[in-house]
C-alpha positions as a LaTeX table, in Angstrom:
\begin{tabular}{lrrr}
\hline
Residue & $x$ (\AA) & $y$ (\AA) & $z$ (\AA) \\
\hline
Unk1 & 17.30 & 3.78 & $-4.77$ \\
Unk2 & 18.94 & 0.75 & $-6.31$ \\
Unk3 & 17.28 & $-2.61$ & $-5.92$ \\
Unk4 & 19.32 & $-5.31$ & $-4.18$ \\
Unk5 & 21.04 & $-7.40$ & $-6.81$ \\
Unk6 & 21.11 & $-4.56$ & $-9.33$ \\
Unk7 & 24.35 & $-2.84$ & $-10.29$ \\
Unk8 & 25.07 & 0.48 & $-12.01$ \\
Unk9 & 25.39 & $-1.46$ & $-15.28$ \\
Unk10 & 21.94 & $-3.08$ & $-14.85$ \\
Unk11 & 19.06 & $-1.88$ & $-17.05$ \\
Unk12 & 17.54 & 1.42 & $-15.89$ \\
Unk13 & 14.23 & $-0.25$ & $-14.99$ \\
Unk14 & 16.06 & $-2.43$ & $-12.44$ \\
Unk15 & 17.92 & 0.45 & $-10.81$ \\
Unk16 & 14.73 & 2.41 & $-10.20$ \\
Unk17 & 12.60 & $-0.47$ & $-8.83$ \\
Unk18 & 11.21 & $-0.41$ & $-5.34$ \\
Unk19 & 11.83 & $-3.38$ & $-3.04$ \\
Unk20 & 9.08 & $-5.98$ & $-3.56$ \\
Unk21 & 8.51 & $-6.21$ & 0.20 \\
Unk22 & 7.18 & $-2.63$ & 0.20 \\
Unk23 & 4.52 & $-3.48$ & $-2.39$ \\
Unk24 & 3.57 & $-6.65$ & $-0.57$ \\
Unk25 & 3.18 & $-4.72$ & 2.70 \\
Unk26 & 0.79 & $-2.29$ & 1.01 \\
Unk27 & $-1.29$ & $-5.13$ & $-0.43$ \\
Unk28 & $-1.39$ & $-6.77$ & 3.01 \\
Unk29 & $-2.42$ & $-3.42$ & 4.51 \\
Unk30 & $-5.34$ & $-3.35$ & 2.09 \\
Unk31 & $-6.58$ & $-6.87$ & 2.90 \\
Unk32 & $-5.98$ & $-7.39$ & 6.61 \\
Unk33 & $-8.37$ & $-5.95$ & 9.20 \\
Unk34 & $-7.33$ & $-2.78$ & 11.02 \\
Unk35 & $-7.26$ & $-4.71$ & 14.31 \\
Unk36 & $-4.35$ & $-6.79$ & 12.95 \\
Unk37 & $-2.36$ & $-3.64$ & 12.12 \\
Unk38 & $-3.00$ & $-1.41$ & 15.15 \\
Unk39 & $-0.38$ & $-3.09$ & 17.39 \\
Unk40 & 2.18 & $-2.94$ & 14.56 \\
Unk41 & 1.91 & 0.79 & 13.86 \\
Unk42 & 4.60 & 3.18 & 15.07 \\
Unk43 & 3.62 & 5.42 & 17.98 \\
Unk44 & 1.24 & 8.15 & 16.88 \\
Unk45 & 0.40 & 6.60 & 13.50 \\
Unk46 & $-3.25$ & 5.96 & 12.63 \\
Unk47 & $-5.05$ & 3.57 & 10.32 \\
Unk48 & $-8.71$ & 4.36 & 9.73 \\
Unk49 & $-11.55$ & 3.10 & 7.57 \\
Unk50 & $-14.14$ & 5.55 & 6.31 \\
Unk51 & $-16.64$ & 4.15 & 3.83 \\
Unk52 & $-14.78$ & 2.99 & 0.73 \\
Unk53 & $-11.43$ & 4.39 & 1.87 \\
Unk54 & $-8.66$ & 3.36 & 4.28 \\
Unk55 & $-5.99$ & 5.85 & 5.29 \\
Unk56 & $-2.62$ & 5.37 & 6.96 \\
Unk57 & $-1.26$ & 8.58 & 8.51 \\
Unk58 & 2.02 & 9.22 & 10.24 \\
Unk59 & 2.40 & 10.80 & 13.69 \\
Unk60 & 2.25 & 14.28 & 12.10 \\
Unk61 & $-1.07$ & 13.46 & 10.45 \\
Unk62 & 0.43 & 13.33 & 6.95 \\
Unk63 & $-1.27$ & 10.86 & 4.60 \\
Unk64 & 1.13 & 7.98 & 3.88 \\
Unk65 & $-1.07$ & 5.41 & 2.14 \\
Unk66 & $-4.61$ & 5.66 & 0.77 \\
Unk67 & $-6.58$ & 2.56 & $-0.21$ \\
Unk68 & $-9.84$ & 2.62 & $-2.18$ \\
Unk69 & $-12.33$ & $-0.25$ & $-1.93$ \\
Unk70 & $-15.22$ & $-1.46$ & $-4.06$ \\
Unk71 & $-18.13$ & $-3.56$ & $-2.84$ \\
Unk72 & $-17.96$ & $-6.67$ & $-5.03$ \\
Unk73 & $-20.53$ & $-9.41$ & $-4.53$ \\
Unk74 & $-21.19$ & $-8.26$ & $-0.98$ \\
Unk75 & $-17.50$ & $-8.13$ & $-0.06$ \\
Unk76 & $-15.28$ & $-5.07$ & 0.37 \\
Unk77 & $-12.31$ & $-5.49$ & $-2.00$ \\
Unk78 & $-9.33$ & $-3.15$ & $-2.48$ \\
Unk79 & $-8.99$ & $-1.76$ & $-6.00$ \\
Unk80 & $-6.43$ & 1.03 & $-5.60$ \\
Unk81 & $-3.44$ & 1.72 & $-3.34$ \\
Unk82 & $-1.78$ & 5.14 & $-3.48$ \\
Unk83 & 1.58 & 5.37 & $-1.69$ \\
Unk84 & 2.21 & 9.07 & $-1.10$ \\
Unk85 & 5.66 & 8.87 & 0.51 \\
Unk86 & 7.34 & 6.62 & $-2.06$ \\
Unk87 & 5.23 & 7.98 & $-4.93$ \\
Unk88 & 3.66 & 4.92 & $-6.51$ \\
Unk89 & 0.18 & 3.64 & $-7.28$ \\
Unk90 & $-1.06$ & 0.05 & $-7.39$ \\
Unk91 & $-4.27$ & $-0.76$ & $-9.26$ \\
Unk92 & $-5.83$ & $-4.13$ & $-8.45$ \\
Unk93 & $-7.88$ & $-5.78$ & $-11.18$ \\
Unk94 & $-9.83$ & $-8.92$ & $-10.38$ \\
Unk95 & $-9.77$ & $-11.44$ & $-13.21$ \\
Unk96 & $-12.71$ & $-13.60$ & $-14.17$ \\
Unk97 & $-15.43$ & $-11.09$ & $-13.34$ \\
\hline
\end{tabular}
């Protein structure tokens, strides 16, 4: 997949980049409450929280996105987002701790 604005003569790192909106959506998925996402999900998709994990599954039950949380100072904070369909991983590090 070629990123918008990149051309075949662009550096290889640019040609293989994912659209930034996809990463932002995953970060939003990790921070916003499930109740905000439920009406937005395609028919049959599920978003569930179970302990320190949140899972987004498609209508076939296949795991699409997996988010891991850590309890930091009494607050549940995302630390890892694994995107299984597009094959990338985001690690969130909180600075100043």
